[in-house]
VOGU-3710 file (C-alpha; in Angstrom, 3 decimals, decimal comma):
1> gkggriikyr> 6,459/-0,702/-13,065  5,689/-3,066/-10,605  5,456/-6,904/-11,070  8,326/-6,427/-13,614  6,215/-4,625/-16,468  7,425/-2,530/-19,127  4,996/-0,805/-21,309  5,507/0,682/-24,670  3,721/3,541/-26,498  3,289/3,506/-30,196
11> sgvwsdqtyg> 0,879/4,764/-33,006  -1,552/5,481/-30,111  -1,448/2,037/-28,711  -0,001/0,943/-25,115  1,351/-2,765/-24,925  3,598/-4,920/-22,619  7,214/-5,536/-23,694  8,576/-9,152/-23,204  12,417/-9,363/-22,228  12,883/-12,911/-22,302
21> fnwnaidwss> 12,818/-13,647/-18,630  10,419/-13,634/-15,634  10,943/-10,814/-13,038  7,371/-10,844/-12,062  8,394/-10,455/-8,479  10,193/-7,195/-8,649  9,663/-3,660/-9,810  10,984/-1,497/-12,237  11,746/1,787/-10,312  12,658/4,082/-13,255
31> ihaldtnyiw> 13,202/3,965/-17,219  14,734/6,680/-19,509  14,791/6,590/-23,210  17,405/8,891/-25,207  15,317/7,541/-28,246  13,102/4,575/-29,789  16,614/2,368/-29,895  18,399/3,435/-26,823  16,416/3,101/-23,469  17,649/2,027/-19,663
41> avntlgatlh> 15,724/0,898/-16,866  16,829/-0,035/-13,281  14,848/-2,084/-10,750  14,769/-2,716/-7,086  17,019/-5,799/-7,261  20,157/-3,402/-8,151  19,846/-4,484/-11,604  19,824/-2,582/-15,304  18,117/-3,319/-18,161  18,938/-1,965/-21,765
51> ydgntwnyaf> 17,105/-1,863/-24,951  19,048/-1,390/-27,960  16,531/-1,265/-30,582  16,220/-5,001/-30,910  16,547/-6,775/-27,705  16,311/-6,251/-24,142  19,608/-7,002/-22,082  20,060/-6,895/-18,235  22,932/-7,066/-16,258  23,350/-6,878/-12,072
61> lpfsqsslhe> 25,667/-4,090/-10,475  27,253/-6,399/-8,188  29,003/-3,373/-6,188  25,157/-1,870/-5,843  24,114/-4,094/-2,995  20,733/-2,266/-2,947  17,857/-1,144/-5,067  18,385/1,348/-7,809  15,500/3,787/-8,381  16,474/6,399/-10,798
71> vqftdsmhgw> 18,562/6,370/-13,812  19,206/9,112/-16,436  21,473/9,827/-19,450  22,571/12,711/-21,393  23,950/10,597/-24,413  24,977/7,064/-24,978  28,440/7,736/-23,286  26,914/9,245/-19,964  24,642/7,884/-17,767  24,088/7,623/-13,939
81> aigyskkiff> 21,810/5,515/-11,568  21,166/6,062/-8,028  19,808/4,110/-5,094  19,647/3,646/-1,428  23,345/2,427/-1,101  24,697/5,956/-0,935  26,461/5,318/-4,350  26,456/7,164/-7,591  26,813/4,684/-10,547  28,289/6,083/-13,790
91> ydgtqwsvqd> 27,911/4,226/-17,411  30,566/5,216/-19,771  29,121/3,500/-22,946  30,698/0,177/-22,349  30,477/-0,295/-18,210  28,905/0,911/-15,197  31,085/1,769/-12,252  31,081/3,729/-8,921  31,580/7,282/-9,961  31,858/8,801/-6,423
101> sdmtlhkins> 35,068/8,092/-4,374  34,930/10,924/-2,013  32,985/9,572/1,287  32,660/13,096/2,501  29,921/13,491/0,107  27,753/11,315/2,336  26,212/11,916/5,448  25,440/8,972/8,311  22,509/6,937/7,444  22,059/8,757/3,976
111> syselmmnnn> 20,182/7,747/0,864  19,457/9,501/-2,424  15,561/10,163/-3,892  16,223/12,001/-7,127  18,696/12,702/-10,079  18,489/14,916/-12,696  21,021/15,497/-15,349  20,845/18,514/-17,612  24,017/17,778/-19,808  27,435/16,137/-19,142
121> ndgwivgapg> 28,544/19,109/-16,926  25,190/19,878/-15,029  23,474/17,290/-12,861  21,644/17,220/-9,393  20,869/14,528/-6,839  18,744/15,003/-3,725  18,086/12,679/-0,604  18,203/12,415/3,100  18,898/13,560/5,413  19,131/16,880/3,342
131> qllhwdglsw> 21,239/15,777/0,891  21,762/17,759/-2,142  24,675/17,125/-4,890  25,954/18,841/-7,899  28,107/17,403/-10,691  29,975/19,992/-12,410  31,307/17,520/-14,929  34,579/16,397/-12,708  33,221/16,015/-9,466  30,286/15,690/-6,990
141> trmssyctng> 29,904/18,542/-4,486  27,468/18,249/-1,423  25,687/21,568/-0,477  23,639/22,987/2,025  19,964/22,363/1,634  18,349/24,219/4,307  16,790/21,073/5,006  19,322/19,118/7,028  17,063/16,984/9,321  14,669/15,975/6,820
151> tvydifafdt> 14,446/14,712/3,440  14,769/16,467/-0,077  12,429/14,569/-2,271  12,755/16,166/-5,568  14,360/18,613/-7,680  13,820/20,389/-10,997  16,796/22,489/-12,560  16,704/24,630/-15,589  20,427/24,890/-15,719  23,420/25,426/-13,053
161> ttvfacgdra> 22,121/28,718/-11,625  18,295/28,344/-11,635  17,134/25,257/-9,495  14,248/24,411/-7,305  13,695/21,514/-4,959  11,286/20,220/-2,489  11,295/18,304/0,734  10,374/18,305/4,433  9,513/21,850/5,662  11,060/23,264/2,224
171> llrrtngtwv> 10,336/24,622/-1,056  14,278/25,311/-2,026  15,162/27,691/-4,623  18,588/28,614/-6,125  19,309/31,440/-8,069  22,895/32,843/-9,036  24,922/30,302/-6,450  22,469/31,274/-3,341  20,310/28,908/-1,704  16,747/30,176/-0,159
181> ndwssspalf> 13,801/28,384/1,662  10,973/30,041/0,219  8,064/27,818/2,410  7,132/28,189/5,956  3,358/27,361/5,973  1,322/24,138/5,591  1,658/21,558/4,311  5,161/20,996/5,558  6,159/18,057/3,375  6,385/18,223/-0,541
191> tdidfydasf> 7,504/15,085/-2,574  7,280/16,093/-6,173  7,962/19,430/-8,057  7,660/20,148/-11,657  7,873/23,824/-13,922  6,499/24,700/-17,187  8,998/27,577/-17,222  11,139/29,579/-14,630  8,204/31,590/-13,850  5,545/28,895/-13,256
201> gmaissayts> 5,807/25,565/-11,432  3,887/23,406/-9,021  5,051/21,519/-5,953  2,618/18,362/-4,443  2,234/17,525/-1,125  3,025/14,069/0,287  -0,706/13,157/0,467  -1,277/14,485/-2,945  -4,285/16,362/-1,398  -2,780/19,768/-1,541
211> yaiyrnnsws> 0,001/21,952/-3,369  1,611/25,138/-3,800  1,991/27,010/-7,091  5,014/29,400/-7,909  4,389/32,525/-9,820  5,581/35,757/-9,930  8,575/34,753/-7,843  6,867/33,395/-5,123  5,053/30,249/-3,690  1,307/30,214/-2,528
//
């Protein structure tokens, strides 16, 4: 989190982690653990931090040129990270590289806000303006999000066909390959979305003072 802190929970107790160097001036923006011996974190300086069960080791991504704010792994050979640089980074078990070579994916002045990888063949990235990308195991494809002038902030995917996302003036739903916007009321901006199962979920507004609930195939 902020101030370079990484906190570990074990046996009912939270404790600060030490990793051998002082990064108090930066923020760790995302952390993902496959298990207790395989953890990755990224920060606002475009650096990664890896825990192998014994020590933390860091490395800068010189080609990132930007802060990183989300990282996810499906296994030790498949990891992804995103930031504000309009680049998608991939880890193959040995090193990080830029994965997206097709610049038609990116709109002008675009950025990424959230990443969700279900498995090696199914992943999603959302962002601004109206960015919604899908990974099928071979390549990333840009889709229409029905939110083209605003930001898509968050996404929750059960599988390739059942996906929910939220953003400016939008609560988006994808079923059997078709995207629809289920929201036209107030509030007009949702930044977080989560689901218990495919029949019950919640989206939170930007000010965290209001919310919408999804049940029985509709939002209210």
